[in-house]
Each structure stands twice: as C-alpha cells, then as structure tokens.
PDB file of N, CA, C and O in Angstrom:
ATOM      1  N   UNK A   1     -14.109 -16.022  -2.660  1.00  0.00           N
ATOM      2  CA  UNK A   1     -14.056 -14.695  -3.206  1.00  0.00           C
ATOM      3  C   UNK A   1     -12.648 -14.135  -3.063  1.00  0.00           C
ATOM      4  O   UNK A   1     -12.084 -14.120  -1.969  1.00  0.00           O
ATOM      5  N   UNK A   2     -12.096 -13.683  -4.160  1.00  0.00           N
ATOM      6  CA  UNK A   2     -10.766 -13.074  -4.151  1.00  0.00           C
ATOM      7  C   UNK A   2     -10.877 -11.615  -4.570  1.00  0.00           C
ATOM      8  O   UNK A   2     -11.718 -11.262  -5.397  1.00  0.00           O
ATOM      9  N   UNK A   3     -10.031 -10.776  -4.000  1.00  0.00           N
ATOM     10  CA  UNK A   3      -9.997  -9.372  -4.394  1.00  0.00           C
ATOM     11  C   UNK A   3      -9.361  -9.249  -5.770  1.00  0.00           C
ATOM     12  O   UNK A   3      -8.500 -10.046  -6.143  1.00  0.00           O
ATOM     13  N   UNK A   4      -9.792  -8.243  -6.518  1.00  0.00           N
ATOM     14  CA  UNK A   4      -9.360  -8.043  -7.890  1.00  0.00           C
ATOM     15  C   UNK A   4      -9.139  -6.546  -8.090  1.00  0.00           C
ATOM     16  O   UNK A   4      -9.845  -5.732  -7.494  1.00  0.00           O
ATOM     17  N   UNK A   5      -8.166  -6.176  -8.922  1.00  0.00           N
ATOM     18  CA  UNK A   5      -7.913  -4.754  -9.125  1.00  0.00           C
ATOM     19  C   UNK A   5      -7.733  -4.405 -10.595  1.00  0.00           C
ATOM     20  O   UNK A   5      -7.284  -5.213 -11.408  1.00  0.00           O
ATOM     21  N   UNK A   6      -8.101  -3.176 -10.896  1.00  0.00           N
ATOM     22  CA  UNK A   6      -7.971  -2.602 -12.232  1.00  0.00           C
ATOM     23  C   UNK A   6      -7.116  -1.350 -12.116  1.00  0.00           C
ATOM     24  O   UNK A   6      -7.419  -0.471 -11.308  1.00  0.00           O
ATOM     25  N   UNK A   7      -6.067  -1.252 -12.895  1.00  0.00           N
ATOM     26  CA  UNK A   7      -5.277  -0.027 -12.987  1.00  0.00           C
ATOM     27  C   UNK A   7      -5.757   0.700 -14.233  1.00  0.00           C
ATOM     28  O   UNK A   7      -5.800   0.128 -15.322  1.00  0.00           O
ATOM     29  N   UNK A   8      -6.114   1.956 -14.064  1.00  0.00           N
ATOM     30  CA  UNK A   8      -6.773   2.702 -15.127  1.00  0.00           C
ATOM     31  C   UNK A   8      -6.057   4.018 -15.386  1.00  0.00           C
ATOM     32  O   UNK A   8      -5.707   4.753 -14.463  1.00  0.00           O
ATOM     33  N   UNK A   9      -5.851   4.290 -16.661  1.00  0.00           N
ATOM     34  CA  UNK A   9      -5.310   5.580 -17.097  1.00  0.00           C
ATOM     35  C   UNK A   9      -6.475   6.400 -17.629  1.00  0.00           C
ATOM     36  O   UNK A   9      -7.225   5.940 -18.490  1.00  0.00           O
ATOM     37  N   UNK A  10      -6.623   7.600 -17.122  1.00  0.00           N
ATOM     38  CA  UNK A  10      -7.696   8.479 -17.542  1.00  0.00           C
ATOM     39  C   UNK A  10      -7.184   9.905 -17.538  1.00  0.00           C
ATOM     40  O   UNK A  10      -6.007  10.147 -17.270  1.00  0.00           O
ATOM     41  N   UNK A  11      -8.051  10.834 -17.830  1.00  0.00           N
ATOM     42  CA  UNK A  11      -7.688  12.239 -17.722  1.00  0.00           C
ATOM     43  C   UNK A  11      -7.936  12.686 -16.289  1.00  0.00           C
ATOM     44  O   UNK A  11      -8.861  12.211 -15.630  1.00  0.00           O
ATOM     45  N   UNK A  12      -7.107  13.598 -15.819  1.00  0.00           N
ATOM     46  CA  UNK A  12      -7.219  14.090 -14.450  1.00  0.00           C
ATOM     47  C   UNK A  12      -8.645  14.556 -14.143  1.00  0.00           C
ATOM     48  O   UNK A  12      -9.156  14.319 -13.049  1.00  0.00           O
ATOM     49  N   UNK A  13      -9.273  15.208 -15.098  1.00  0.00           N
ATOM     50  CA  UNK A  13     -10.615  15.765 -14.883  1.00  0.00           C
ATOM     51  C   UNK A  13     -11.693  14.697 -14.713  1.00  0.00           C
ATOM     52  O   UNK A  13     -12.790  15.004 -14.247  1.00  0.00           O
ATOM     53  N   UNK A  14     -11.402  13.450 -15.082  1.00  0.00           N
ATOM     54  CA  UNK A  14     -12.396  12.370 -14.981  1.00  0.00           C
ATOM     55  C   UNK A  14     -12.308  11.577 -13.673  1.00  0.00           C
ATOM     56  O   UNK A  14     -13.204  10.792 -13.365  1.00  0.00           O
ATOM     57  N   UNK A  15     -11.252  11.774 -12.918  1.00  0.00           N
ATOM     58  CA  UNK A  15     -11.040  10.954 -11.721  1.00  0.00           C
ATOM     59  C   UNK A  15     -12.207  11.052 -10.749  1.00  0.00           C
ATOM     60  O   UNK A  15     -12.723  10.026 -10.303  1.00  0.00           O
ATOM     61  N   UNK A  16     -12.628  12.249 -10.417  1.00  0.00           N
ATOM     62  CA  UNK A  16     -13.708  12.425  -9.444  1.00  0.00           C
ATOM     63  C   UNK A  16     -15.015  11.807  -9.958  1.00  0.00           C
ATOM     64  O   UNK A  16     -15.750  11.189  -9.188  1.00  0.00           O
ATOM     65  N   UNK A  17     -15.300  11.970 -11.236  1.00  0.00           N
ATOM     66  CA  UNK A  17     -16.535  11.420 -11.793  1.00  0.00           C
ATOM     67  C   UNK A  17     -16.529   9.886 -11.724  1.00  0.00           C
ATOM     68  O   UNK A  17     -17.527   9.278 -11.339  1.00  0.00           O
ATOM     69  N   UNK A  18     -15.410   9.270 -12.095  1.00  0.00           N
ATOM     70  CA  UNK A  18     -15.302   7.812 -12.021  1.00  0.00           C
ATOM     71  C   UNK A  18     -15.506   7.346 -10.586  1.00  0.00           C
ATOM     72  O   UNK A  18     -16.198   6.358 -10.337  1.00  0.00           O
ATOM     73  N   UNK A  19     -14.907   8.056  -9.653  1.00  0.00           N
ATOM     74  CA  UNK A  19     -15.066   7.725  -8.236  1.00  0.00           C
ATOM     75  C   UNK A  19     -16.531   7.804  -7.819  1.00  0.00           C
ATOM     76  O   UNK A  19     -17.026   6.912  -7.129  1.00  0.00           O
ATOM     77  N   UNK A  20     -17.222   8.854  -8.226  1.00  0.00           N
ATOM     78  CA  UNK A  20     -18.636   9.020  -7.859  1.00  0.00           C
ATOM     79  C   UNK A  20     -19.516   7.922  -8.479  1.00  0.00           C
ATOM     80  O   UNK A  20     -20.453   7.441  -7.843  1.00  0.00           O
ATOM     81  N   UNK A  21     -19.211   7.539  -9.702  1.00  0.00           N
ATOM     82  CA  UNK A  21     -19.970   6.453 -10.344  1.00  0.00           C
ATOM     83  C   UNK A  21     -19.777   5.154  -9.558  1.00  0.00           C
ATOM     84  O   UNK A  21     -20.743   4.441  -9.287  1.00  0.00           O
ATOM     85  N   UNK A  22     -18.539   4.852  -9.198  1.00  0.00           N
ATOM     86  CA  UNK A  22     -18.282   3.625  -8.439  1.00  0.00           C
ATOM     87  C   UNK A  22     -18.931   3.677  -7.063  1.00  0.00           C
ATOM     88  O   UNK A  22     -19.431   2.662  -6.578  1.00  0.00           O
ATOM     89  N   UNK A  23     -18.928   4.844  -6.428  1.00  0.00           N
ATOM     90  CA  UNK A  23     -19.598   4.987  -5.129  1.00  0.00           C
ATOM     91  C   UNK A  23     -21.100   4.740  -5.252  1.00  0.00           C
ATOM     92  O   UNK A  23     -21.725   4.217  -4.330  1.00  0.00           O
ATOM     93  N   UNK A  24     -21.668   5.114  -6.380  1.00  0.00           N
ATOM     94  CA  UNK A  24     -23.105   4.921  -6.594  1.00  0.00           C
ATOM     95  C   UNK A  24     -23.469   3.433  -6.638  1.00  0.00           C
ATOM     96  O   UNK A  24     -24.596   3.059  -6.312  1.00  0.00           O
ATOM     97  N   UNK A  25     -22.529   2.598  -7.036  1.00  0.00           N
ATOM     98  CA  UNK A  25     -22.724   1.145  -7.028  1.00  0.00           C
ATOM     99  C   UNK A  25     -22.196   0.605  -5.702  1.00  0.00           C
ATOM    100  O   UNK A  25     -21.241  -0.172  -5.681  1.00  0.00           O
ATOM    101  N   UNK A  26     -22.801   1.005  -4.628  1.00  0.00           N
ATOM    102  CA  UNK A  26     -22.332   0.686  -3.272  1.00  0.00           C
ATOM    103  C   UNK A  26     -21.801  -0.742  -3.145  1.00  0.00           C
ATOM    104  O   UNK A  26     -22.503  -1.713  -3.428  1.00  0.00           O
ATOM    105  N   UNK A  27     -20.551  -0.839  -2.715  1.00  0.00           N
ATOM    106  CA  UNK A  27     -19.946  -2.136  -2.467  1.00  0.00           C
ATOM    107  C   UNK A  27     -19.323  -2.811  -3.677  1.00  0.00           C
ATOM    108  O   UNK A  27     -18.719  -3.876  -3.547  1.00  0.00           O
ATOM    109  N   UNK A  28     -19.461  -2.207  -4.852  1.00  0.00           N
ATOM    110  CA  UNK A  28     -18.920  -2.830  -6.060  1.00  0.00           C
ATOM    111  C   UNK A  28     -17.400  -2.689  -6.150  1.00  0.00           C
ATOM    112  O   UNK A  28     -16.710  -3.609  -6.589  1.00  0.00           O
ATOM    113  N   UNK A  29     -16.894  -1.553  -5.741  1.00  0.00           N
ATOM    114  CA  UNK A  29     -15.464  -1.341  -5.814  1.00  0.00           C
ATOM    115  C   UNK A  29     -15.055  -0.050  -5.141  1.00  0.00           C
ATOM    116  O   UNK A  29     -15.876   0.835  -4.902  1.00  0.00           O
ATOM    117  N   UNK A  30     -13.781   0.040  -4.843  1.00  0.00           N
ATOM    118  CA  UNK A  30     -13.213   1.213  -4.197  1.00  0.00           C
ATOM    119  C   UNK A  30     -12.186   1.819  -5.144  1.00  0.00           C
ATOM    120  O   UNK A  30     -11.330   1.111  -5.674  1.00  0.00           O
ATOM    121  N   UNK A  31     -12.273   3.130  -5.357  1.00  0.00           N
ATOM    122  CA  UNK A  31     -11.336   3.823  -6.235  1.00  0.00           C
ATOM    123  C   UNK A  31     -10.217   4.419  -5.393  1.00  0.00           C
ATOM    124  O   UNK A  31     -10.466   5.065  -4.375  1.00  0.00           O
ATOM    125  N   UNK A  32      -8.990   4.197  -5.826  1.00  0.00           N
ATOM    126  CA  UNK A  32      -7.811   4.791  -5.207  1.00  0.00           C
ATOM    127  C   UNK A  32      -7.076   5.585  -6.280  1.00  0.00           C
ATOM    128  O   UNK A  32      -6.820   5.076  -7.371  1.00  0.00           O
ATOM    129  N   UNK A  33      -6.738   6.828  -5.968  1.00  0.00           N
ATOM    130  CA  UNK A  33      -5.977   7.663  -6.898  1.00  0.00           C
ATOM    131  C   UNK A  33      -4.495   7.447  -6.630  1.00  0.00           C
ATOM    132  O   UNK A  33      -4.001   7.732  -5.539  1.00  0.00           O
ATOM    133  N   UNK A  34      -3.799   6.946  -7.629  1.00  0.00           N
ATOM    134  CA  UNK A  34      -2.375   6.642  -7.490  1.00  0.00           C
ATOM    135  C   UNK A  34      -1.506   7.827  -7.893  1.00  0.00           C
ATOM    136  O   UNK A  34      -0.495   8.109  -7.251  1.00  0.00           O
ATOM    137  N   UNK A  35      -1.903   8.516  -8.955  1.00  0.00           N
ATOM    138  CA  UNK A  35      -1.158   9.671  -9.452  1.00  0.00           C
ATOM    139  C   UNK A  35      -2.153  10.637 -10.088  1.00  0.00           C
ATOM    140  O   UNK A  35      -2.445  10.519 -11.278  1.00  0.00           O
ATOM    141  N   UNK A  36      -2.677  11.588  -9.321  1.00  0.00           N
ATOM    142  CA  UNK A  36      -3.714  12.473  -9.837  1.00  0.00           C
ATOM    143  C   UNK A  36      -3.240  13.338 -11.008  1.00  0.00           C
ATOM    144  O   UNK A  36      -4.007  13.605 -11.934  1.00  0.00           O
ATOM    145  N   UNK A  37      -2.011  13.764 -10.970  1.00  0.00           N
ATOM    146  CA  UNK A  37      -1.479  14.621 -12.031  1.00  0.00           C
ATOM    147  C   UNK A  37      -1.504  13.916 -13.392  1.00  0.00           C
ATOM    148  O   UNK A  37      -1.774  14.532 -14.423  1.00  0.00           O
ATOM    149  N   UNK A  38      -1.217  12.617 -13.369  1.00  0.00           N
ATOM    150  CA  UNK A  38      -1.169  11.845 -14.612  1.00  0.00           C
ATOM    151  C   UNK A  38      -2.410  10.989 -14.841  1.00  0.00           C
ATOM    152  O   UNK A  38      -2.450  10.213 -15.796  1.00  0.00           O
ATOM    153  N   UNK A  39      -3.430  11.115 -13.982  1.00  0.00           N
ATOM    154  CA  UNK A  39      -4.689  10.414 -14.188  1.00  0.00           C
ATOM    155  C   UNK A  39      -4.627   8.911 -13.970  1.00  0.00           C
ATOM    156  O   UNK A  39      -5.348   8.163 -14.631  1.00  0.00           O
ATOM    157  N   UNK A  40      -3.785   8.460 -13.061  1.00  0.00           N
ATOM    158  CA  UNK A  40      -3.661   7.022 -12.798  1.00  0.00           C
ATOM    159  C   UNK A  40      -4.439   6.666 -11.532  1.00  0.00           C
ATOM    160  O   UNK A  40      -4.177   7.193 -10.451  1.00  0.00           O
ATOM    161  N   UNK A  41      -5.396   5.764 -11.695  1.00  0.00           N
ATOM    162  CA  UNK A  41      -6.214   5.310 -10.570  1.00  0.00           C
ATOM    163  C   UNK A  41      -6.273   3.788 -10.580  1.00  0.00           C
ATOM    164  O   UNK A  41      -5.873   3.138 -11.546  1.00  0.00           O
ATOM    165  N   UNK A  42      -6.782   3.240  -9.484  1.00  0.00           N
ATOM    166  CA  UNK A  42      -7.078   1.809  -9.490  1.00  0.00           C
ATOM    167  C   UNK A  42      -8.410   1.602  -8.798  1.00  0.00           C
ATOM    168  O   UNK A  42      -8.808   2.366  -7.919  1.00  0.00           O
ATOM    169  N   UNK A  43      -9.078   0.560  -9.217  1.00  0.00           N
ATOM    170  CA  UNK A  43     -10.334   0.157  -8.605  1.00  0.00           C
ATOM    171  C   UNK A  43     -10.116  -1.224  -8.020  1.00  0.00           C
ATOM    172  O   UNK A  43      -9.700  -2.150  -8.717  1.00  0.00           O
ATOM    173  N   UNK A  44     -10.401  -1.352  -6.734  1.00  0.00           N
ATOM    174  CA  UNK A  44     -10.290  -2.638  -6.060  1.00  0.00           C
ATOM    175  C   UNK A  44     -11.690  -3.183  -5.864  1.00  0.00           C
ATOM    176  O   UNK A  44     -12.556  -2.506  -5.310  1.00  0.00           O
ATOM    177  N   UNK A  45     -11.910  -4.398  -6.315  1.00  0.00           N
ATOM    178  CA  UNK A  45     -13.217  -5.038  -6.254  1.00  0.00           C
ATOM    179  C   UNK A  45     -13.004  -6.493  -5.846  1.00  0.00           C
ATOM    180  O   UNK A  45     -11.988  -6.833  -5.240  1.00  0.00           O
ATOM    181  N   UNK A  46     -13.950  -7.331  -6.176  1.00  0.00           N
ATOM    182  CA  UNK A  46     -13.777  -8.766  -5.979  1.00  0.00           C
ATOM    183  C   UNK A  46     -13.990  -9.462  -7.320  1.00  0.00           C
ATOM    184  O   UNK A  46     -14.656  -8.943  -8.216  1.00  0.00           O
ATOM    185  N   UNK A  47     -13.411 -10.637  -7.427  1.00  0.00           N
ATOM    186  CA  UNK A  47     -13.392 -11.325  -8.723  1.00  0.00           C
ATOM    187  C   UNK A  47     -14.774 -11.583  -9.311  1.00  0.00           C
ATOM    188  O   UNK A  47     -14.914 -11.592 -10.534  1.00  0.00           O
ATOM    189  N   UNK A  48     -15.793 -11.790  -8.495  1.00  0.00           N
ATOM    190  CA  UNK A  48     -17.116 -12.066  -9.060  1.00  0.00           C
ATOM    191  C   UNK A  48     -17.747 -10.818  -9.686  1.00  0.00           C
ATOM    192  O   UNK A  48     -18.697 -10.929 -10.460  1.00  0.00           O
ATOM    193  N   UNK A  49     -17.227  -9.637  -9.357  1.00  0.00           N
ATOM    194  CA  UNK A  49     -17.720  -8.385  -9.950  1.00  0.00           C
ATOM    195  C   UNK A  49     -16.858  -7.910 -11.118  1.00  0.00           C
ATOM    196  O   UNK A  49     -17.124  -6.850 -11.685  1.00  0.00           O
ATOM    197  N   UNK A  50     -15.851  -8.661 -11.478  1.00  0.00           N
ATOM    198  CA  UNK A  50     -14.918  -8.260 -12.536  1.00  0.00           C
ATOM    199  C   UNK A  50     -15.641  -7.849 -13.814  1.00  0.00           C
ATOM    200  O   UNK A  50     -15.373  -6.778 -14.358  1.00  0.00           O
ATOM    201  N   UNK A  51     -16.535  -8.672 -14.289  1.00  0.00           N
ATOM    202  CA  UNK A  51     -17.263  -8.391 -15.526  1.00  0.00           C
ATOM    203  C   UNK A  51     -18.133  -7.148 -15.425  1.00  0.00           C
ATOM    204  O   UNK A  51     -18.235  -6.383 -16.384  1.00  0.00           O
ATOM    205  N   UNK A  52     -18.754  -6.943 -14.286  1.00  0.00           N
ATOM    206  CA  UNK A  52     -19.602  -5.772 -14.082  1.00  0.00           C
ATOM    207  C   UNK A  52     -18.769  -4.487 -14.065  1.00  0.00           C
ATOM    208  O   UNK A  52     -19.161  -3.485 -14.663  1.00  0.00           O
ATOM    209  N   UNK A  53     -17.636  -4.515 -13.390  1.00  0.00           N
ATOM    210  CA  UNK A  53     -16.754  -3.343 -13.371  1.00  0.00           C
ATOM    211  C   UNK A  53     -16.272  -3.046 -14.791  1.00  0.00           C
ATOM    212  O   UNK A  53     -16.256  -1.885 -15.202  1.00  0.00           O
ATOM    213  N   UNK A  54     -15.883  -4.069 -15.540  1.00  0.00           N
ATOM    214  CA  UNK A  54     -15.450  -3.871 -16.930  1.00  0.00           C
ATOM    215  C   UNK A  54     -16.557  -3.237 -17.756  1.00  0.00           C
ATOM    216  O   UNK A  54     -16.295  -2.340 -18.558  1.00  0.00           O
ATOM    217  N   UNK A  55     -17.775  -3.686 -17.573  1.00  0.00           N
ATOM    218  CA  UNK A  55     -18.917  -3.143 -18.324  1.00  0.00           C
ATOM    219  C   UNK A  55     -19.147  -1.678 -17.972  1.00  0.00           C
ATOM    220  O   UNK A  55     -19.390  -0.862 -18.861  1.00  0.00           O
ATOM    221  N   UNK A  56     -19.074  -1.337 -16.708  1.00  0.00           N
ATOM    222  CA  UNK A  56     -19.237   0.059 -16.283  1.00  0.00           C
ATOM    223  C   UNK A  56     -18.153   0.925 -16.925  1.00  0.00           C
ATOM    224  O   UNK A  56     -18.440   2.010 -17.431  1.00  0.00           O
ATOM    225  N   UNK A  57     -16.918   0.450 -16.906  1.00  0.00           N
ATOM    226  CA  UNK A  57     -15.818   1.206 -17.495  1.00  0.00           C
ATOM    227  C   UNK A  57     -15.998   1.356 -19.007  1.00  0.00           C
ATOM    228  O   UNK A  57     -15.719   2.423 -19.555  1.00  0.00           O
ATOM    229  N   UNK A  58     -16.453   0.319 -19.675  1.00  0.00           N
ATOM    230  CA  UNK A  58     -16.736   0.398 -21.114  1.00  0.00           C
ATOM    231  C   UNK A  58     -17.820   1.431 -21.387  1.00  0.00           C
ATOM    232  O   UNK A  58     -17.693   2.236 -22.311  1.00  0.00           O
ATOM    233  N   UNK A  59     -18.886   1.414 -20.590  1.00  0.00           N
ATOM    234  CA  UNK A  59     -19.981   2.368 -20.765  1.00  0.00           C
ATOM    235  C   UNK A  59     -19.502   3.804 -20.560  1.00  0.00           C
ATOM    236  O   UNK A  59     -19.876   4.699 -21.317  1.00  0.00           O
ATOM    237  N   UNK A  60     -18.684   4.022 -19.547  1.00  0.00           N
ATOM    238  CA  UNK A  60     -18.144   5.353 -19.307  1.00  0.00           C
ATOM    239  C   UNK A  60     -17.313   5.815 -20.504  1.00  0.00           C
ATOM    240  O   UNK A  60     -17.428   6.958 -20.944  1.00  0.00           O
ATOM    241  N   UNK A  61     -16.491   4.932 -21.016  1.00  0.00           N
ATOM    242  CA  UNK A  61     -15.642   5.261 -22.157  1.00  0.00           C
ATOM    243  C   UNK A  61     -16.483   5.609 -23.384  1.00  0.00           C
ATOM    244  O   UNK A  61     -16.159   6.545 -24.115  1.00  0.00           O
ATOM    245  N   UNK A  62     -17.549   4.864 -23.609  1.00  0.00           N
ATOM    246  CA  UNK A  62     -18.432   5.132 -24.739  1.00  0.00           C
ATOM    247  C   UNK A  62     -19.168   6.467 -24.597  1.00  0.00           C
ATOM    248  O   UNK A  62     -19.593   7.060 -25.589  1.00  0.00           O
ATOM    249  N   UNK A  63     -19.310   6.927 -23.360  1.00  0.00           N
ATOM    250  CA  UNK A  63     -20.024   8.172 -23.103  1.00  0.00           C
ATOM    251  C   UNK A  63     -19.079   9.366 -22.943  1.00  0.00           C
ATOM    252  O   UNK A  63     -19.493  10.429 -22.480  1.00  0.00           O
ATOM    253  N   UNK A  64     -17.816   9.191 -23.325  1.00  0.00           N
ATOM    254  CA  UNK A  64     -16.889  10.308 -23.358  1.00  0.00           C
ATOM    255  C   UNK A  64     -15.960  10.457 -22.174  1.00  0.00           C
ATOM    256  O   UNK A  64     -15.191  11.416 -22.116  1.00  0.00           O
ATOM    257  N   UNK A  65     -16.011   9.528 -21.220  1.00  0.00           N
ATOM    258  CA  UNK A  65     -15.075   9.545 -20.103  1.00  0.00           C
ATOM    259  C   UNK A  65     -13.878   8.702 -20.539  1.00  0.00           C
ATOM    260  O   UNK A  65     -13.865   7.484 -20.361  1.00  0.00           O
ATOM    261  N   UNK A  66     -12.893   9.357 -21.102  1.00  0.00           N
ATOM    262  CA  UNK A  66     -11.746   8.662 -21.672  1.00  0.00           C
ATOM    263  C   UNK A  66     -10.985   7.900 -20.594  1.00  0.00           C
ATOM    264  O   UNK A  66     -10.512   8.485 -19.619  1.00  0.00           O
ATOM    265  N   UNK A  67     -10.874   6.591 -20.782  1.00  0.00           N
ATOM    266  CA  UNK A  67     -10.112   5.767 -19.845  1.00  0.00           C
ATOM    267  C   UNK A  67      -9.633   4.516 -20.543  1.00  0.00           C
ATOM    268  O   UNK A  67     -10.194   4.080 -21.548  1.00  0.00           O
ATOM    269  N   UNK A  68      -8.577   3.951 -19.981  1.00  0.00           N
ATOM    270  CA  UNK A  68      -8.014   2.717 -20.523  1.00  0.00           C
ATOM    271  C   UNK A  68      -7.556   1.852 -19.363  1.00  0.00           C
ATOM    272  O   UNK A  68      -6.844   2.322 -18.476  1.00  0.00           O
ATOM    273  N   UNK A  69      -7.962   0.588 -19.366  1.00  0.00           N
ATOM    274  CA  UNK A  69      -7.477  -0.359 -18.369  1.00  0.00           C
ATOM    275  C   UNK A  69      -6.068  -0.754 -18.803  1.00  0.00           C
ATOM    276  O   UNK A  69      -5.883  -1.368 -19.854  1.00  0.00           O
ATOM    277  N   UNK A  70      -5.081  -0.399 -17.991  1.00  0.00           N
ATOM    278  CA  UNK A  70      -3.700  -0.692 -18.374  1.00  0.00           C
ATOM    279  C   UNK A  70      -3.170  -1.967 -17.735  1.00  0.00           C
ATOM    280  O   UNK A  70      -2.178  -2.534 -18.192  1.00  0.00           O
ATOM    281  N   UNK A  71      -3.830  -2.409 -16.687  1.00  0.00           N
ATOM    282  CA  UNK A  71      -3.441  -3.660 -16.034  1.00  0.00           C
ATOM    283  C   UNK A  71      -4.604  -4.095 -15.155  1.00  0.00           C
ATOM    284  O   UNK A  71      -5.300  -3.264 -14.572  1.00  0.00           O
ATOM    285  N   UNK A  72      -4.805  -5.391 -15.067  1.00  0.00           N
ATOM    286  CA  UNK A  72      -5.811  -5.923 -14.154  1.00  0.00           C
ATOM    287  C   UNK A  72      -5.405  -7.309 -13.710  1.00  0.00           C
ATOM    288  O   UNK A  72      -4.657  -8.009 -14.392  1.00  0.00           O
ATOM    289  N   UNK A  73      -5.913  -7.689 -12.559  1.00  0.00           N
ATOM    290  CA  UNK A  73      -5.593  -9.016 -12.048  1.00  0.00           C
ATOM    291  C   UNK A  73      -5.905  -9.110 -10.577  1.00  0.00           C
ATOM    292  O   UNK A  73      -6.481  -8.188 -10.000  1.00  0.00           O
ATOM    293  N   UNK A  74      -5.531 -10.218  -9.962  1.00  0.00           N
ATOM    294  CA  UNK A  74      -5.770 -10.381  -8.535  1.00  0.00           C
ATOM    295  C   UNK A  74      -5.105  -9.244  -7.748  1.00  0.00           C
ATOM    296  O   UNK A  74      -4.004  -8.800  -8.072  1.00  0.00           O
ATOM    297  N   UNK A  75      -5.797  -8.798  -6.723  1.00  0.00           N
ATOM    298  CA  UNK A  75      -5.294  -7.705  -5.886  1.00  0.00           C
ATOM    299  C   UNK A  75      -3.956  -8.086  -5.291  1.00  0.00           C
ATOM    300  O   UNK A  75      -3.794  -9.180  -4.749  1.00  0.00           O
ATOM    301  N   UNK A  76      -2.998  -7.180  -5.393  1.00  0.00           N
ATOM    302  CA  UNK A  76      -1.645  -7.445  -4.904  1.00  0.00           C
ATOM    303  C   UNK A  76      -1.455  -7.003  -3.456  1.00  0.00           C
ATOM    304  O   UNK A  76      -0.338  -7.039  -2.940  1.00  0.00           O
ATOM    305  N   UNK A  77      -2.524  -6.591  -2.804  1.00  0.00           N
ATOM    306  CA  UNK A  77      -2.476  -6.283  -1.377  1.00  0.00           C
ATOM    307  C   UNK A  77      -2.115  -4.864  -1.007  1.00  0.00           C
ATOM    308  O   UNK A  77      -1.927  -4.564   0.172  1.00  0.00           O
ATOM    309  N   UNK A  78      -2.014  -3.988  -1.984  1.00  0.00           N
ATOM    310  CA  UNK A  78      -1.643  -2.614  -1.706  1.00  0.00           C
ATOM    311  C   UNK A  78      -2.812  -1.687  -1.977  1.00  0.00           C
ATOM    312  O   UNK A  78      -3.409  -1.714  -3.053  1.00  0.00           O
ATOM    313  N   UNK A  79      -3.136  -0.855  -0.971  1.00  0.00           N
ATOM    314  CA  UNK A  79      -4.224   0.101  -1.140  1.00  0.00           C
ATOM    315  C   UNK A  79      -3.711   1.308  -1.879  1.00  0.00           C
ATOM    316  O   UNK A  79      -4.468   2.245  -2.131  1.00  0.00           O
TER     317      UNK A  79
END
C-alpha cells in the first residue's frame, strides 16, 4: 500500500463541505487546506482508494461542488 494524493482547486466556500464528506468516509482520506483564500486543498489517501476518491470528487462536481483535480500522484511526504 502506497500513499496517494490529490491536489484540488475549488471555491473557498466548498472547502469545509469537501472535508466533511471525506470525514464521513472514515479512513478514506485526509483533507489538508493548502491555500484557503484561493481554494487549494489536497486529499491524502492510499493508492487502492484512488478510484473511489476520484468517484466521490466526480459526484461532488456533478452536484454543484465546483472542483478540479489539478495534480495527483504518489504522496510526496508533505502534510
């Protein structure tokens, strides 16, 4: 199992909601806010959950939570 991360651009107002959704999926991923003013967050998960995290993010986007995955890949070790 390797750690995996998603860098996400969203609107500032969506950050807390995305965090709460990820918390509801206990153990699936951890949300870190990198730049709250500009809506930049990252989700740290593990590689076997990559597809599930992508699906959750797609579903959120389809339901009006504007977000875009701007980078993803193996975790680079920074929280």
